[in-house]
C-alpha positions in Angstrom: 105.4 78.3 -30.6 104.9 81.1 -32.6 105.0 81.5 -36.5 107.4 84.1 -35.8 109.9 81.9 -33.7 109.3 79.0 -36.0 110.5 81.3 -39.0 113.1 82.3 -37.3 114.5 79.0 -36.5 114.1 77.9 -40.0 115.8 80.9 -41.1 118.8 79.8 -38.8 118.9 76.6 -40.3 118.9 77.7 -43.9 121.7 80.0 -43.1 123.6 77.0 -41.3 123.1 74.6 -44.1 124.5 77.5 -46.8 127.3 78.3 -44.7 129.2 75.2 -46.1 127.8 76.1 -49.9 129.2 79.9 -50.3 128.0 79.9 -54.0 124.4 79.7 -52.8 122.3 82.6 -51.0 118.9 83.0 -49.4 116.5 85.3 -50.9 113.5 84.8 -49.0 111.7 82.3 -46.6 107.9 82.5 -46.1 105.8 80.6 -43.5 102.3 80.9 -44.2 99.5 80.2 -41.8 98.7 76.8 -43.2 102.5 75.8 -42.2 103.6 75.6 -45.9 107.4 76.9 -45.9 108.4 78.2 -49.0 112.3 79.0 -49.3 113.9 80.6 -52.2 117.5 80.1 -52.8 119.8 81.7 -55.5 123.6 81.2 -56.8 125.9 83.0 -58.3 125.8 80.6 -61.5 121.8 80.0 -60.8 120.7 76.8 -59.1 119.8 73.3 -60.2 116.9 71.2 -59.5 119.0 68.6 -58.2 120.5 71.4 -55.6 117.2 72.3 -54.8 115.9 68.7 -54.1 119.1 68.2 -52.0 118.3 71.1 -49.9 114.5 70.1 -49.2 115.7 66.9 -48.2 118.0 68.0 -45.7 116.0 71.0 -44.4 113.0 68.8 -44.4 114.8 66.2 -41.7 116.0 69.5 -39.6 112.7 71.0 -39.1 111.0 67.2 -38.3 113.9 67.0 -35.8 113.7 70.4 -34.2 109.9 69.5 -33.8 108.7 72.8 -35.0 105.4 71.8 -36.1 103.5 69.0 -34.0 102.6 65.9 -35.7 104.7 67.0 -38.6 101.9 69.3 -39.9 104.1 71.2 -42.5 104.8 71.1 -46.1 108.1 72.7 -47.5 109.2 73.9 -51.0 112.7 74.9 -52.0 113.2 76.7 -55.2 114.7 79.7 -57.1 113.1 82.4 -56.7 111.8 82.7 -60.8 112.7 85.0 -63.3 109.5 87.0 -62.5 110.2 87.7 -58.8 112.2 91.3 -58.5 115.9 91.0 -58.1 116.6 91.9 -54.1 120.3 91.5 -53.5 123.6 92.7 -55.0 124.4 89.3 -55.8 121.4 88.6 -58.1 122.1 92.1 -59.8 125.6 91.1 -60.6 124.7 87.6 -61.9 122.5 89.3 -64.1 124.8 91.6 -65.7 124.5 91.6 -69.6 120.8 90.9 -69.5 117.9 93.1 -70.1 116.1 94.6 -67.1 113.0 96.6 -66.2 113.7 99.3 -63.3 110.4 100.7 -61.6 111.3 103.8 -59.8 110.0 105.0 -56.2 108.0 107.6 -58.5 106.4 104.8 -60.3 108.4 105.8 -63.5 109.9 102.5 -65.6 113.2 102.5 -67.8 114.1 99.2 -69.5 117.8 98.6 -70.8 120.7 96.2 -70.4 122.3 95.9 -67.0 126.2 96.9 -67.5 127.3 97.0 -63.8 126.3 96.8 -60.3 128.1 97.8 -57.2 128.3 100.3 -54.6 125.4 102.6 -54.2 123.9 102.4 -58.0 123.9 100.3 -60.8 124.7 101.2 -64.7 122.2 100.6 -67.2 122.3 100.9 -71.0 119.9 102.2 -73.1 119.6 102.1 -76.9 118.3 105.6 -78.3 117.5 106.5 -82.0 116.7 104.5 -85.0 118.4 103.0 -88.1 122.1 104.2 -88.3 121.3 107.0 -85.9 121.2 104.2 -82.9 123.3 105.1 -79.8 124.1 103.8 -76.8 123.4 105.7 -73.6 124.5 104.7 -70.2 122.6 105.8 -67.0 124.0 105.8 -63.5 120.6 104.6 -61.1 121.2 104.8 -57.6 120.1 102.0 -55.7 117.7 104.5 -53.2 115.7 105.5 -56.3 114.8 101.9 -57.0 111.3 100.2 -56.1 112.1 96.9 -58.0 114.3 95.4 -60.8 113.0 92.5 -62.8 114.9 90.5 -65.6 113.1 90.7 -68.8 113.1 87.4 -71.0 113.9 87.8 -74.5 112.7 85.3 -77.1 
């Protein structure tokens, strides 16, 4: 069985599993040549470790039953995408409204600011300009088509 076929079957299993859990969604499914399966799932309110463990056990059994890998020669990891991974879907943008993000543009330039809104064809990024008492907020409307990646910035 080709890797492409196995990957498609695994993606279908994940989609079926999450159809009964609408607050969760698939971000990415990867299949490495060593039969290491990595599934990244996110939720509108995040995802707990316990939920990842539940999804992992469920999917592991499904993959074994489907006999996708001879002699059970595979490993499975189910996790959240992590804060260092770029946002990919509108649902991820929306759940991160109010957080500071870094936007990498298609032309190579970068902008940082607070994600204020995301929807339709663009997002709104708020930046602070100036110093001291002359700080003013500036809102930029950025079309999704101009964005290469957007990553949440962790504040300490």
